[in-house]
C-alpha positions in Angstrom: 19.8 85.6 -110.0 23.4 86.1 -108.8 25.6 85.6 -112.4 27.9 86.6 -114.8 29.1 86.2 -118.6 32.4 87.1 -119.5 33.1 87.6 -123.4 35.3 88.5 -125.7 35.5 88.7 -129.1 37.6 87.7 -131.7 40.6 90.7 -132.4 39.7 90.2 -136.1 35.3 90.4 -135.6 36.2 93.2 -133.1 37.5 95.5 -136.2 33.9 94.2 -138.4 32.0 95.4 -134.9 34.1 98.7 -135.1 32.9 99.3 -138.3 29.7 98.1 -138.6 28.6 100.4 -135.5 30.2 103.2 -137.6 28.1 102.4 -140.1 24.6 102.3 -137.1 25.8 105.8 -136.5 25.6 107.0 -139.9 22.5 106.1 -140.0 21.2 107.8 -137.2 22.7 110.7 -138.3 20.8 110.2 -141.4 17.2 110.0 -139.7 18.7 112.8 -137.3 19.3 115.4 -140.9 17.0 114.1 -143.7 13.8 114.3 -141.2 13.8 117.4 -140.7 12.6 117.8 -144.6 10.6 114.4 -145.0 9.5 112.4 -142.0 9.0 108.7 -142.8 7.0 106.2 -140.1 7.5 102.9 -138.7 10.0 100.5 -139.1 10.7 97.0 -140.4 9.5 95.6 -143.6 6.0 97.0 -143.5 7.7 100.6 -143.4 10.3 99.8 -146.4 7.3 98.2 -148.9 4.9 102.0 -147.0 5.1 103.9 -150.6 4.0 107.0 -148.5 6.9 107.1 -146.7 10.2 109.0 -148.6 12.8 106.5 -150.5 15.1 108.1 -148.7 14.0 106.9 -145.3 12.6 103.4 -146.6 16.6 102.7 -148.1 17.5 103.8 -144.4 15.1 101.5 -142.5 16.3 98.3 -144.8 19.9 99.0 -144.2 19.6 99.9 -140.5 17.7 96.0 -140.2 20.3 94.8 -141.6 23.1 96.3 -139.4 21.3 95.8 -136.1 20.7 92.3 -137.3 24.1 91.6 -137.5 25.1 92.8 -134.7 22.9 91.0 -132.7 24.2 87.8 -134.4 27.8 88.7 -133.7 27.3 90.0 -130.0 23.7 88.6 -128.4 23.7 84.8 -130.5 26.3 83.3 -129.0 25.0 84.1 -125.6 21.1 84.3 -126.1 20.5 80.8 -124.3 22.3 82.0 -121.2 20.7 85.3 -121.3 17.0 84.6 -121.9 16.1 84.5 -118.2 18.1 87.1 -117.6 15.7 90.4 -115.6 17.5 92.5 -116.1 20.3 92.4 -118.0 23.1 93.6 -117.2 26.1 94.9 -119.9 29.2 96.2 -119.5 30.5 97.2 -123.0 34.1 98.1 -124.3 35.5 99.8 -127.1 33.2 100.5 -129.7 30.4 98.0 -128.1 29.9 101.7 -125.4 28.3 103.4 -128.6 26.0 100.7 -129.2 22.5 100.9 -127.8 22.1 96.4 -127.2 18.0 97.7 -126.8 18.0 97.9 -130.5 19.8 95.0 -131.7 17.1 92.9 -133.6 17.0 88.9 -133.8 16.3 87.2 -136.1 12.2 86.8 -135.8 12.3 90.9 -135.7 12.1 91.4 -131.4 14.3 94.1 -130.3 16.7 93.1 -127.2 14.7 96.1 -125.4 11.5 94.3 -125.9 12.1 91.4 -124.5 14.7 92.7 -121.6 15.3 95.1 -118.9 18.5 96.5 -119.8 20.7 98.2 -117.3 24.6 99.3 -118.1 27.7 98.9 -116.1 30.9 101.1 -117.0 33.6 99.5 -115.8 34.4 96.9 -113.0 34.7 99.6 -110.4 31.1 100.5 -111.3 29.9 97.2 -110.9 31.4 96.3 -107.8 30.0 99.8 -106.3 26.2 98.8 -108.3 26.5 95.1 -106.4 27.2 96.8 -103.5 24.3 98.9 -103.1 21.9 95.9 -104.0 22.3 95.3 -100.3 20.3 97.7 -99.3 16.6 97.8 -99.7 15.5 100.1 -103.0 13.8 103.3 -101.5 10.8 104.2 -101.0 8.1 106.7 -100.8 7.5 109.8 -103.2 10.5 111.2 -105.5 11.7 114.9 -105.0 12.1 115.7 -108.6 14.4 118.8 -109.5 15.0 120.1 -113.0 16.6 122.6 -115.1 14.7 123.0 -118.5 15.4 125.7 -121.5 18.3 127.3 -119.5 19.0 130.2 -121.5 15.9 130.0 -124.1 17.0 128.5 -126.9 15.3 124.8 -126.3 11.3 125.9 -125.9 10.7 121.8 -126.3 12.4 121.1 -122.8 10.5 123.5 -121.1 7.4 121.7 -122.6 9.0 118.8 -121.4 9.5 119.5 -118.0 6.0 121.3 -117.3 4.5 117.8 -118.5 6.6 116.3 -116.2 6.3 118.0 -112.8 2.4 117.5 -112.6 3.7 113.9 -112.2 5.5 114.4 -109.2 3.9 117.0 -105.9 7.3 117.4 -104.7 9.0 119.4 -106.8 11.4 122.2 -108.3 11.7 123.6 -111.8 14.6 126.1 -113.1 14.4 127.4 -116.2 14.3 130.6 -118.1 10.9 131.8 -117.0 12.4 131.4 -113.3 15.7 133.0 -114.4 17.1 130.1 -111.7 18.8 127.5 -114.2 21.8 128.2 -113.2 25.3 126.4 -112.0 25.1 128.2 -108.9 21.1 127.0 -108.2 22.3 123.5 -109.2 24.5 123.8 -105.8 22.1 125.0 -103.7 19.0 122.5 -104.6 17.8 120.4 -101.2 19.6 118.0 -99.7 16.2 115.5 -100.1 16.2 115.9 -103.8 16.0 112.1 -105.2 15.7 112.7 -108.8 17.9 115.4 -110.8 17.1 116.0 -114.2 18.5 118.3 -117.5 16.4 118.7 -120.0 19.3 121.4 -122.1 21.0 120.9 -124.8 24.8 118.7 -124.2 27.7 119.7 -126.1 30.4 117.0 -126.7 34.3 117.9 -127.0 36.0 115.0 -128.7 39.1 116.0 -128.6 39.3 117.4 -125.1 36.4 115.3 -123.0 37.2 116.7 -119.5 35.3 120.0 -121.7 31.9 117.7 -122.9 29.2 119.9 -120.8 25.5 120.6 -120.0 24.4 123.8 -120.7 23.0 126.3 -118.0 22.1 129.7 -117.9 25.4 131.8 -117.5 25.9 133.5 -113.6 28.7 135.2 -112.3 31.3 133.9 -111.3 29.7 130.4 -113.3 29.9 130.6 -117.4 27.2 128.1 -117.8 29.2 125.4 -118.6 28.4 121.9 -116.2 31.7 120.5 -118.0 32.2 116.8 -117.4 35.5 118.1 -115.5 33.4 119.5 -112.6 30.9 117.4 -112.1 33.4 115.3 -110.3 34.7 116.3 -107.6 33.1 119.1 -107.3 29.1 117.9 -107.2 30.1 115.4 -104.5 31.4 117.7 -102.7 29.0 120.8 -103.0 25.6 119.1 -103.8 24.1 118.6 -100.5 22.4 115.7 -102.4 24.6 114.1 -102.9 26.5 113.9 -99.6 23.1 112.9 -98.2 23.0 109.9 -100.0 19.0 110.6 -101.2 20.0 111.3 -104.8 19.0 107.9 -106.6 18.9 109.4 -110.1 20.4 111.8 -112.6 18.6 112.4 -116.3 20.3 114.0 -119.2 17.8 115.0 -121.4 20.3 115.9 -123.9 22.9 115.0 -127.2 25.5 113.0 -126.9 25.3 112.8 -123.1 26.7 109.0 -122.9 29.5 109.3 -125.1 33.3 110.1 -124.5 34.6 110.7 -127.9 32.9 111.7 -131.3 34.4 108.4 -132.9 33.1 105.0 -131.6 37.1 104.0 -132.4 38.4 105.8 -128.8 36.4 104.5 -125.7 36.5 107.2 -123.4 34.3 107.3 -120.4 32.2 110.3 -120.4 29.4 112.1 -118.1 28.4 108.8 -116.9 30.8 107.9 -115.2 31.9 111.5 -113.9 27.9 111.6 -112.3 28.3 107.8 -110.5 31.8 108.6 -109.3 30.2 111.7 -108.2 27.9 109.2 -105.6 24.7 108.8 -108.5 23.9 105.6 -108.5 21.9 105.9 -111.6 22.1 107.7 -114.8 20.0 108.3 -117.8 22.1 109.8 -121.0 22.5 109.8 -124.7 23.9 108.1 -127.1 23.6 110.5 -130.6 22.1 113.6 -131.6 18.4 113.1 -130.3 15.0 114.3 -131.9 13.9 117.4 -129.4 9.8 116.4 -129.2 10.1 112.4 -129.4 12.6 112.8 -126.5 10.2 114.4 -124.7 8.0 111.6 -125.4 9.7 109.0 -124.0 10.7 111.1 -121.2 7.3 111.5 -120.0 6.2 107.9 -120.6 9.5 107.2 -118.4 8.0 109.6 -115.5 5.0 108.3 -115.9 5.7 104.8 -115.2 8.2 105.9 -112.2 5.9 108.2 -110.2 3.1 105.6 -110.8 5.6 103.6 -108.1 4.8 100.4 -109.2 7.9 100.0 -111.3 11.4 100.8 -110.8 13.4 103.0 -113.0 15.1 100.2 -115.8 11.4 98.5 -116.3 9.7 102.3 -116.6 12.3 103.2 -119.5 11.9 99.5 -120.7 8.2 100.4 -120.8 8.3 103.9 -122.0 10.6 102.5 -125.1 7.9 99.6 -126.2 5.1 102.2 -125.7 6.5 104.4 -128.6 7.0 100.9 -130.3 3.4 99.8 -129.6 2.8 100.6 -133.7 5.8 99.2 -135.3 4.8 99.1 -138.6 3.3 102.9 -138.9 4.4 104.6 -136.0 5.9 108.1 -135.7 9.0 107.4 -133.5 9.3 103.7 -134.5 12.5 103.8 -136.0 15.5 103.4 -133.7 16.4 106.6 -134.0 14.1 107.9 -131.6 13.9 105.6 -129.2 16.5 103.5 -128.5 19.2 106.8 -127.4 19.2 106.9 -123.9 20.8 103.9 -121.8 20.6 103.3 -118.0 23.5 102.9 -116.0 23.6 101.7 -113.2 21.1 100.9 -110.5 18.0 99.5 -112.4 15.8 99.9 -108.9 
């Protein structure tokens, strides 16, 4: 409806928020590591009471729920009445809040914010202005041209399965994997100018010491080393990708670990890959806030693209509904814990 709410928390609370976001990431990392040994199901009181769940998982769910409710009370409750009918809900977080998946904060009635709202993120004021300027143009119509790079070097079989499942949804597609021997940076620079969605299903490597060296893994091919580094995305891709120059590209999806982070520690607010992709000309970017689970990521991406390819919903609503699908059985769902369904957040144009 065309309004902005600017809110800055008091400095004293800012430090508490930072510490609590760090606690949240610790709980998410515990699921990432310990679920390899024993996996729990569900999230909430029922999951905590379920004796079939491992003790560590029941404890993790209880503590994570407290953290998410506290974060909701601090950052959402003070403006809840003002954003009640916001659709989409646009957020421009700062400092440690850049590491918070707002979709996962939990109201006292047990509802995640991402169940109630379509959420999109703005990186900074310039990104906000560019996104709002783009809204003056009608949303794109017509079938998408989906181009994917999956499992470039043969060490991520699930990513190959992911792109194989999704490509069937897009009659016009091009898929580059270790099997085609074309998942290289050189091939990336040759993708057609009519490309509308660029999908990376690969490893993401975060360099918290030197963020410009954070990279997406591709296959090496002389003269390229197989590392699409953050520092190469802009201006290289802006200048060399035909779909950037022709302005047909509407979405970049980084289905990989840590692609929305600029540093390892939420104490450091560092702009990362999403900022470089948007600066290069991508109107919308989907990226992750932590080390993701390979199989739940494939499920989330399949749910997301099934809705997007149908053409009835835009990017933001398709992502929201994909999350809802994974949360359908909160009490016993395989991927109901926020670790699985909330790592990927959308930057920019949600249409």
